C-alpha positions in Angstrom: 105.7 70.2 173.4 106.1 66.5 172.3 109.6 67.2 171.0 110.6 68.8 174.3 109.3 65.8 176.2 111.2 63.4 174.0 114.4 65.6 174.4 114.1 65.5 178.1 113.5 61.8 178.1 116.6 61.2 176.0 118.7 63.4 178.2 117.8 61.8 181.5 117.1 58.1 180.8 119.8 55.6 181.9 120.5 53.0 179.3 119.2 50.0 181.2 115.8 51.7 181.6 115.4 52.8 178.0 112.9 51.2 175.6 113.2 51.4 171.8 111.0 50.7 168.8 112.0 50.1 165.2 110.8 53.3 163.5 109.1 51.6 160.6 108.0 48.5 162.4 107.0 49.4 166.0 106.3 45.7 166.8 110.1 45.2 166.8 111.3 46.5 170.1 114.6 46.6 171.9 116.0 47.4 175.3 119.4 47.2 177.0 119.3 44.8 179.9 121.7 44.4 182.8 123.9 41.3 182.6 126.6 40.1 184.9 130.1 41.2 184.0 131.8 37.8 184.0 134.5 38.6 181.4 136.7 41.6 181.2 136.3 41.7 177.4 132.6 42.3 177.9 132.6 45.0 180.6 129.7 47.1 179.5 127.3 45.1 181.8 124.4 45.3 179.4 123.0 43.2 176.5 120.5 44.4 173.9 117.3 42.4 173.9 115.3 42.5 170.7 111.7 41.3 170.6 109.7 40.6 167.5 106.0 40.8 168.3 104.9 39.2 165.0 106.7 35.9 165.9 107.1 36.2 169.6 110.8 35.6 169.3 113.6 37.2 171.2 117.2 37.8 170.3 120.2 38.9 172.4 123.2 41.0 171.4 126.3 42.2 173.3 127.7 45.7 172.5 131.4 46.0 171.8 133.8 48.6 170.5 135.7 47.8 167.4 139.1 49.0 168.7 141.3 50.7 166.1 138.6 50.7 163.4 136.6 53.2 165.5 133.3 51.3 164.9 130.8 49.8 167.3 129.2 46.4 167.0 126.7 44.0 168.5 127.6 40.3 168.9 124.7 37.9 168.9 124.6 35.8 172.0 122.4 33.1 173.6 120.0 34.4 176.3 122.1 35.7 179.2 119.5 34.3 181.6 120.5 30.8 180.6 122.2 28.9 183.5 126.0 29.1 183.1 125.8 31.8 180.4 129.1 33.5 179.6 129.9 35.9 176.8 131.7 33.7 174.4 132.6 33.6 170.8 129.5 31.6 170.1 127.5 34.1 168.0 124.4 32.5 166.6 123.7 35.4 164.2 127.2 36.8 164.0 128.0 40.5 164.5 126.1 43.6 163.3 127.2 47.2 163.2 125.7 49.7 165.7 125.5 53.4 165.3 124.2 55.1 168.4 123.3 58.8 168.5 122.0 61.5 170.8 118.8 63.5 170.2 120.5 65.6 167.5 121.8 62.6 165.7 125.4 63.2 166.8 127.1 59.9 166.4 128.5 58.3 169.6 132.1 57.1 169.4 131.5 54.1 171.7 128.9 51.7 172.7 126.4 52.4 175.5 127.4 51.4 179.1 125.3 50.5 182.0 124.3 53.4 184.2 125.0 56.0 181.5 122.5 58.1 179.6 120.8 56.1 176.9 121.2 56.9 173.2 118.1 58.7 171.7 118.4 56.6 168.5 120.4 53.8 167.2 120.8 52.3 163.7 121.8 48.7 162.9 122.8 48.8 159.3 123.0 45.0 158.7 120.2 43.8 161.0 118.0 42.8 158.1 120.7 40.6 156.7 121.3 38.9 160.0 117.7 38.3 160.7 116.9 36.9 157.2 120.1 35.3 155.9 121.8 34.1 159.1 118.7 32.3 160.5 117.2 29.0 159.5 114.5 29.4 156.8 111.7 28.6 159.2 112.8 31.3 161.7 113.6 34.2 159.4 112.5 37.6 160.7 111.6 40.3 158.2 112.7 43.8 159.2 112.2 47.2 157.5 114.9 49.9 157.8 116.8 49.4 161.0 116.5 52.7 162.9 115.4 52.4 166.5 114.0 55.4 168.5 113.8 55.8 172.3 110.1 55.6 173.1 109.9 55.1 176.9 112.0 55.2 180.0 111.1 52.9 183.0 110.9 54.7 186.3 113.0 52.0 188.0 
């Protein structure tokens, strides 16, 4: 019964209403948030917000397709709610690789887009490296394996 409910959730949840938790560290959560489309190079209209409950810190990432390499990525970005924010090449934690999948773990060939069905799972292979080695020593975030699962869908 639970598996059927999760499958239904994954099949009907728009990406900007989906909530995720890191499988092995549920205090690390993520969700795709609507952001203004102010640059044609960042037309997905969403950013990934990642929250670390243990430290109370929040990090932002912009999804982007890798072009001819066929890979998907997330570019770190300052908080999009900051006055005057624009997606720029300023990437405080650099880029990480994103692998999004459906409920059966079929790999998506592109990043999620606003208004479309949310991935059931996503994997960020090099998140641990970014959160530990690319941050100042006093702000390092420890992460376990980086597999996120859809855990909730907002009604609106």
